[in-house]
Biopython code that builds the backbone (N, CA, C, O; Angstrom):
import numpy as np
from Bio.PDB.StructureBuilder import StructureBuilder

atoms = [
    (1, "MET", "N", (5.027, -18.443, 5.382)),
    (1, "MET", "CA", (4.909, -17.732, 6.631)),
    (1, "MET", "C", (4.282, -16.353, 6.437)),
    (1, "MET", "O", (3.405, -15.969, 7.211)),
    (2, "THR", "N", (4.709, -15.604, 5.429)),
    (2, "THR", "CA", (4.152, -14.272, 5.222)),
    (2, "THR", "C", (2.699, -14.335, 4.769)),
    (2, "THR", "O", (1.976, -13.351, 4.927)),
    (3, "SER", "N", (2.240, -15.472, 4.205)),
    (3, "SER", "CA", (0.852, -15.562, 3.777)),
    (3, "SER", "C", (-0.099, -15.544, 4.968)),
    (3, "SER", "O", (-1.274, -15.215, 4.805)),
    (4, "GLU", "N", (0.382, -15.889, 6.166)),
    (4, "GLU", "CA", (-0.437, -15.873, 7.372)),
    (4, "GLU", "C", (-0.299, -14.557, 8.127)),
    (4, "GLU", "O", (-1.024, -14.324, 9.094)),
    (5, "PHE", "N", (0.598, -13.715, 7.710)),
    (5, "PHE", "CA", (0.862, -12.455, 8.400)),
    (5, "PHE", "C", (-0.344, -11.532, 8.316)),
    (5, "PHE", "O", (-0.982, -11.415, 7.270)),
    (6, "ARG", "N", (-0.642, -10.890, 9.414)),
    (6, "ARG", "CA", (-1.660, -9.843, 9.467)),
    (6, "ARG", "C", (-1.058, -8.664, 10.226)),
    (6, "ARG", "O", (-0.428, -8.861, 11.265)),
    (7, "PRO", "N", (-1.241, -7.443, 9.728)),
    (7, "PRO", "CA", (-0.691, -6.285, 10.436)),
    (7, "PRO", "C", (-1.370, -6.096, 11.788)),
    (7, "PRO", "O", (-2.540, -6.434, 11.963)),
    (8, "LEU", "N", (-0.619, -5.552, 12.738)),
    (8, "LEU", "CA", (-1.183, -5.282, 14.062)),
    (8, "LEU", "C", (-2.322, -4.275, 13.974)),
    (8, "LEU", "O", (-3.332, -4.419, 14.664)),
    (9, "ASP", "N", (-2.170, -3.264, 13.136)),
    (9, "ASP", "CA", (-3.212, -2.263, 12.920)),
    (9, "ASP", "C", (-3.605, -2.315, 11.450)),
    (9, "ASP", "O", (-2.934, -1.715, 10.611)),
    (10, "PRO", "N", (-4.689, -3.029, 11.125)),
    (10, "PRO", "CA", (-5.061, -3.197, 9.717)),
    (10, "PRO", "C", (-5.552, -1.926, 9.037)),
    (10, "PRO", "O", (-5.841, -1.942, 7.840)),
    (11, "GLY", "N", (-5.652, -0.836, 9.772)),
    (11, "GLY", "CA", (-6.085, 0.421, 9.180)),
    (11, "GLY", "C", (-4.945, 1.339, 8.789)),
    (11, "GLY", "O", (-5.160, 2.390, 8.185)),
    (12, "ARG", "N", (-3.727, 0.938, 9.136)),
    (12, "ARG", "CA", (-2.553, 1.774, 8.853)),
    (12, "ARG", "C", (-1.436, 0.926, 8.259)),
    (12, "ARG", "O", (-1.356, -0.278, 8.500)),
    (13, "ILE", "N", (-0.579, 1.574, 7.482)),
    (13, "ILE", "CA", (0.560, 0.903, 6.868)),
    (13, "ILE", "C", (1.828, 1.359, 7.572)),
    (13, "ILE", "O", (2.106, 2.555, 7.661)),
    (14, "ASN", "N", (2.590, 0.402, 8.070)),
    (14, "ASN", "CA", (3.857, 0.685, 8.743)),
    (14, "ASN", "C", (4.996, 0.334, 7.790)),
    (14, "ASN", "O", (5.342, -0.837, 7.639)),
    (15, "LEU", "N", (5.575, 1.340, 7.149)),
    (15, "LEU", "CA", (6.655, 1.105, 6.188)),
    (15, "LEU", "C", (7.945, 0.643, 6.850)),
    (15, "LEU", "O", (8.862, 0.198, 6.160)),
    (16, "MET", "N", (8.035, 0.737, 8.165)),
    (16, "MET", "CA", (9.245, 0.320, 8.874)),
    (16, "MET", "C", (9.286, -1.194, 9.099)),
    (16, "MET", "O", (10.318, -1.726, 9.511)),
    (17, "ASP", "N", (8.185, -1.889, 8.837)),
    (17, "ASP", "CA", (8.100, -3.334, 9.040)),
    (17, "ASP", "C", (8.099, -4.035, 7.675)),
    (17, "ASP", "O", (7.109, -3.955, 6.947)),
    (18, "PRO", "N", (9.193, -4.721, 7.319)),
    (18, "PRO", "CA", (9.283, -5.363, 6.000)),
    (18, "PRO", "C", (8.169, -6.375, 5.731)),
    (18, "PRO", "O", (7.698, -6.478, 4.598)),
    (19, "LEU", "N", (7.742, -7.120, 6.745)),
    (19, "LEU", "CA", (6.648, -8.072, 6.544)),
    (19, "LEU", "C", (5.340, -7.354, 6.241)),
    (19, "LEU", "O", (4.537, -7.811, 5.429)),
    (20, "GLU", "N", (5.145, -6.239, 6.898)),
    (20, "GLU", "CA", (3.935, -5.468, 6.649)),
    (20, "GLU", "C", (3.961, -4.856, 5.249)),
    (20, "GLU", "O", (2.930, -4.806, 4.578)),
    (21, "VAL", "N", (5.114, -4.398, 4.810)),
    (21, "VAL", "CA", (5.245, -3.858, 3.451)),
    (21, "VAL", "C", (4.922, -4.949, 2.430)),
    (21, "VAL", "O", (4.186, -4.704, 1.474)),
    (22, "GLN", "N", (5.462, -6.142, 2.624)),
    (22, "GLN", "CA", (5.160, -7.266, 1.730)),
    (22, "GLN", "C", (3.669, -7.559, 1.720)),
    (22, "GLN", "O", (3.075, -7.766, 0.662)),
    (23, "TYR", "N", (3.071, -7.574, 2.898)),
    (23, "TYR", "CA", (1.641, -7.852, 3.021)),
    (23, "TYR", "C", (0.818, -6.836, 2.224)),
    (23, "TYR", "O", (-0.046, -7.211, 1.430)),
    (24, "TRP", "N", (1.094, -5.547, 2.444)),
    (24, "TRP", "CA", (0.299, -4.521, 1.777)),
    (24, "TRP", "C", (0.549, -4.488, 0.275)),
    (24, "TRP", "O", (-0.375, -4.224, -0.495)),
    (25, "CYS", "N", (1.771, -4.748, -0.153)),
    (25, "CYS", "CA", (2.040, -4.816, -1.596)),
    (25, "CYS", "C", (1.232, -5.939, -2.232)),
    (25, "CYS", "O", (0.673, -5.772, -3.316)),
    (26, "ARG", "N", (1.170, -7.072, -1.563)),
    (26, "ARG", "CA", (0.387, -8.204, -2.065)),
    (26, "ARG", "C", (-1.110, -7.864, -2.061)),
    (26, "ARG", "O", (-1.810, -8.128, -3.039)),
    (27, "GLU", "N", (-1.591, -7.283, -0.969)),
    (27, "GLU", "CA", (-3.015, -6.950, -0.853)),
    (27, "GLU", "C", (-3.451, -5.890, -1.864)),
    (27, "GLU", "O", (-4.553, -5.962, -2.408)),
    (28, "LEU", "N", (-2.602, -4.926, -2.107)),
    (28, "LEU", "CA", (-2.948, -3.800, -2.976)),
    (28, "LEU", "C", (-2.477, -3.986, -4.414)),
    (28, "LEU", "O", (-2.811, -3.185, -5.287)),
    (29, "GLY", "N", (-1.704, -5.039, -4.662)),
    (29, "GLY", "CA", (-1.228, -5.310, -6.012)),
    (29, "GLY", "C", (-0.300, -4.231, -6.536)),
    (29, "GLY", "O", (-0.429, -3.792, -7.679)),
    (30, "CYS", "N", (0.635, -3.806, -5.698)),
    (30, "CYS", "CA", (1.546, -2.738, -6.106)),
    (30, "CYS", "C", (2.976, -3.094, -5.718)),
    (30, "CYS", "O", (3.212, -4.042, -4.969)),
    (31, "SER", "N", (3.913, -2.330, -6.231)),
    (31, "SER", "CA", (5.320, -2.518, -5.882)),
    (31, "SER", "C", (5.621, -1.800, -4.568)),
    (31, "SER", "O", (4.834, -0.980, -4.095)),
    (32, "THR", "N", (6.766, -2.124, -3.994)),
    (32, "THR", "CA", (7.207, -1.434, -2.781)),
    (32, "THR", "C", (7.349, 0.057, -3.043)),
    (32, "THR", "O", (6.945, 0.878, -2.219)),
    (33, "SER", "N", (7.913, 0.400, -4.170)),
    (33, "SER", "CA", (8.087, 1.808, -4.529)),
    (33, "SER", "C", (6.743, 2.523, -4.640)),
    (33, "SER", "O", (6.586, 3.638, -4.141)),
    (34, "ASP", "N", (5.775, 1.880, -5.295)),
    (34, "ASP", "CA", (4.441, 2.474, -5.413)),
    (34, "ASP", "C", (3.808, 2.669, -4.042)),
    (34, "ASP", "O", (3.191, 3.701, -3.779)),
    (35, "LEU", "N", (3.962, 1.674, -3.167)),
    (35, "LEU", "CA", (3.400, 1.771, -1.820)),
    (35, "LEU", "C", (4.045, 2.918, -1.046)),
    (35, "LEU", "O", (3.352, 3.718, -0.417)),
    (36, "GLU", "N", (5.366, 2.991, -1.095)),
    (36, "GLU", "CA", (6.076, 4.069, -0.392)),
    (36, "GLU", "C", (5.650, 5.440, -0.907)),
    (36, "GLU", "O", (5.424, 6.358, -0.120)),
    (37, "ASN", "N", (5.541, 5.577, -2.218)),
    (37, "ASN", "CA", (5.119, 6.855, -2.803)),
    (37, "ASN", "C", (3.697, 7.215, -2.387)),
    (37, "ASN", "O", (3.412, 8.372, -2.079)),
    (38, "ALA", "N", (2.810, 6.230, -2.378)),
    (38, "ALA", "CA", (1.421, 6.485, -1.985)),
    (38, "ALA", "C", (1.334, 6.905, -0.523)),
    (38, "ALA", "O", (0.569, 7.809, -0.184)),
    (39, "VAL", "N", (2.108, 6.261, 0.344)),
    (39, "VAL", "CA", (2.123, 6.641, 1.762)),
    (39, "VAL", "C", (2.700, 8.046, 1.920)),
    (39, "VAL", "O", (2.199, 8.833, 2.724)),
    (40, "ASP", "N", (3.740, 8.363, 1.167)),
    (40, "ASP", "CA", (4.314, 9.715, 1.213)),
    (40, "ASP", "C", (3.275, 10.768, 0.814)),
    (40, "ASP", "O", (3.219, 11.845, 1.407)),
    (41, "GLN", "N", (2.466, 10.456, -0.179)),
    (41, "GLN", "CA", (1.483, 11.409, -0.690)),
    (41, "GLN", "C", (0.211, 11.474, 0.153)),
    (41, "GLN", "O", (-0.347, 12.552, 0.357)),
    (42, "ALA", "N", (-0.251, 10.311, 0.647)),
    (42, "ALA", "CA", (-1.579, 10.236, 1.261)),
    (42, "ALA", "C", (-1.572, 9.988, 2.763)),
    (42, "ALA", "O", (-2.616, 10.095, 3.408)),
    (43, "GLY", "N", (-0.422, 9.660, 3.328)),
    (43, "GLY", "CA", (-0.387, 9.282, 4.739)),
    (43, "GLY", "C", (-0.482, 7.772, 4.876)),
    (43, "GLY", "O", (-0.505, 7.054, 3.876)),
    (44, "ASP", "N", (-0.538, 7.287, 6.112)),
    (44, "ASP", "CA", (-0.456, 5.842, 6.321)),
    (44, "ASP", "C", (-1.798, 5.136, 6.499)),
    (44, "ASP", "O", (-1.817, 3.927, 6.727)),
    (45, "HIS", "N", (-2.922, 5.851, 6.404)),
    (45, "HIS", "CA", (-4.230, 5.207, 6.506)),
    (45, "HIS", "C", (-4.489, 4.404, 5.229)),
    (45, "HIS", "O", (-4.313, 4.911, 4.121)),
    (46, "ILE", "N", (-4.903, 3.166, 5.393)),
    (46, "ILE", "CA", (-5.064, 2.272, 4.242)),
    (46, "ILE", "C", (-6.079, 2.813, 3.235)),
    (46, "ILE", "O", (-5.872, 2.678, 2.029)),
    (47, "SER", "N", (-7.161, 3.417, 3.699)),
    (47, "SER", "CA", (-8.160, 3.926, 2.757)),
    (47, "SER", "C", (-7.585, 5.048, 1.887)),
    (47, "SER", "O", (-7.880, 5.126, 0.694)),
    (48, "ALA", "N", (-6.772, 5.904, 2.481)),
    (48, "ALA", "CA", (-6.152, 6.993, 1.720)),
    (48, "ALA", "C", (-5.106, 6.456, 0.749)),
    (48, "ALA", "O", (-4.993, 6.936, -0.379)),
    (49, "VAL", "N", (-4.345, 5.462, 1.189)),
    (49, "VAL", "CA", (-3.324, 4.857, 0.323)),
    (49, "VAL", "C", (-3.990, 4.141, -0.845)),
    (49, "VAL", "O", (-3.554, 4.266, -1.990)),
    (50, "ARG", "N", (-5.045, 3.394, -0.552)),
    (50, "ARG", "CA", (-5.774, 2.687, -1.616)),
    (50, "ARG", "C", (-6.309, 3.692, -2.644)),
    (50, "ARG", "O", (-6.196, 3.464, -3.849)),
    (51, "ALA", "N", (-6.881, 4.786, -2.181)),
    (51, "ALA", "CA", (-7.401, 5.813, -3.089)),
    (51, "ALA", "C", (-6.278, 6.438, -3.914)),
    (51, "ALA", "O", (-6.446, 6.686, -5.107)),
    (52, "GLN", "N", (-5.147, 6.688, -3.286)),
    (52, "GLN", "CA", (-3.993, 7.257, -3.991)),
    (52, "GLN", "C", (-3.516, 6.313, -5.090)),
    (52, "GLN", "O", (-3.232, 6.749, -6.206)),
    (53, "LEU", "N", (-3.429, 5.027, -4.780)),
    (53, "LEU", "CA", (-2.989, 4.045, -5.775)),
    (53, "LEU", "C", (-3.996, 3.944, -6.918)),
    (53, "LEU", "O", (-3.603, 3.857, -8.081)),
    (54, "GLU", "N", (-5.286, 3.954, -6.598)),
    (54, "GLU", "CA", (-6.313, 3.884, -7.640)),
    (54, "GLU", "C", (-6.262, 5.120, -8.527)),
    (54, "GLU", "O", (-6.429, 5.024, -9.743)),
    (55, "GLN", "N", (-6.032, 6.274, -7.925)),
    (55, "GLN", "CA", (-5.928, 7.525, -8.688)),
    (55, "GLN", "C", (-4.735, 7.467, -9.636)),
    (55, "GLN", "O", (-4.839, 7.877, -10.792)),
    (56, "ARG", "N", (-3.609, 6.963, -9.154)),
    (56, "ARG", "CA", (-2.417, 6.842, -10.002)),
    (56, "ARG", "C", (-2.659, 5.881, -11.151)),
    (56, "ARG", "O", (-2.266, 6.150, -12.286)),
    (57, "HIS", "N", (-3.311, 4.751, -10.856)),
    (57, "HIS", "CA", (-3.567, 3.764, -11.906)),
    (57, "HIS", "C", (-4.539, 4.330, -12.932)),
    (57, "HIS", "O", (-4.382, 4.090, -14.130)),
    (58, "ALA", "N", (-5.533, 5.073, -12.482)),
    (58, "ALA", "CA", (-6.495, 5.677, -13.409)),
    (58, "ALA", "C", (-5.805, 6.723, -14.283)),
    (58, "ALA", "O", (-6.112, 6.841, -15.469)),
    (59, "GLY", "N", (-4.883, 7.473, -13.706)),
    (59, "GLY", "CA", (-4.158, 8.486, -14.462)),
    (59, "GLY", "C", (-3.163, 7.902, -15.438)),
    (59, "GLY", "O", (-2.782, 8.557, -16.409)),
    (60, "ALA", "N", (-2.734, 6.665, -15.186)),
    (60, "ALA", "CA", (-1.737, 6.024, -16.040)),
    (60, "ALA", "C", (-2.367, 5.326, -17.236)),
    (60, "ALA", "O", (-1.663, 4.937, -18.168)),
    (61, "ARG", "N", (-3.680, 5.165, -17.217)),
    (61, "ARG", "CA", (-4.350, 4.476, -18.322)),
    (61, "ARG", "C", (-4.435, 5.378, -19.542)),
    (61, "ARG", "O", (-4.754, 6.562, -19.433)),
    (62, "PRO", "N", (-4.148, 4.806, -20.705)),
    (62, "PRO", "CA", (-4.313, 5.604, -21.924)),
    (62, "PRO", "C", (-5.789, 5.847, -22.197)),
    (62, "PRO", "O", (-6.624, 4.991, -21.904)),
    (63, "GLY", "N", (-6.102, 6.955, -22.732)),
    (63, "GLY", "CA", (-7.509, 7.136, -22.999)),
    (63, "GLY", "C", (-7.828, 8.474, -23.422)),
    (63, "GLY", "O", (-8.991, 8.777, -23.687)),
]
sb = StructureBuilder()
sb.init_structure("model")
sb.init_model(0)
sb.init_chain("A")
sb.init_seg("    ")
for serial, (resi, resn, name, xyz) in enumerate(atoms, 1):
    if name == "N":
        sb.init_residue(resn, " ", resi, " ")
    sb.init_atom(name, np.array(xyz, "f"), 0.0, 1.0, " ", f" {name:<3s}", serial, name[0])
structure = sb.get_structure()
């Protein structure tokens, strides 16, 4: 059932909706905690959240 789920506003992340949180975690390949932290830091726009997650992953790489 959740595989068919689509958010009402695909440009924003609604952390109050558990199905939407599952959807975005699957789409972005992150944990719920990572998603919540990214939204806290960047706001709820998907482009900003995606950039925040990519920045965190880049910073976490050894190098």
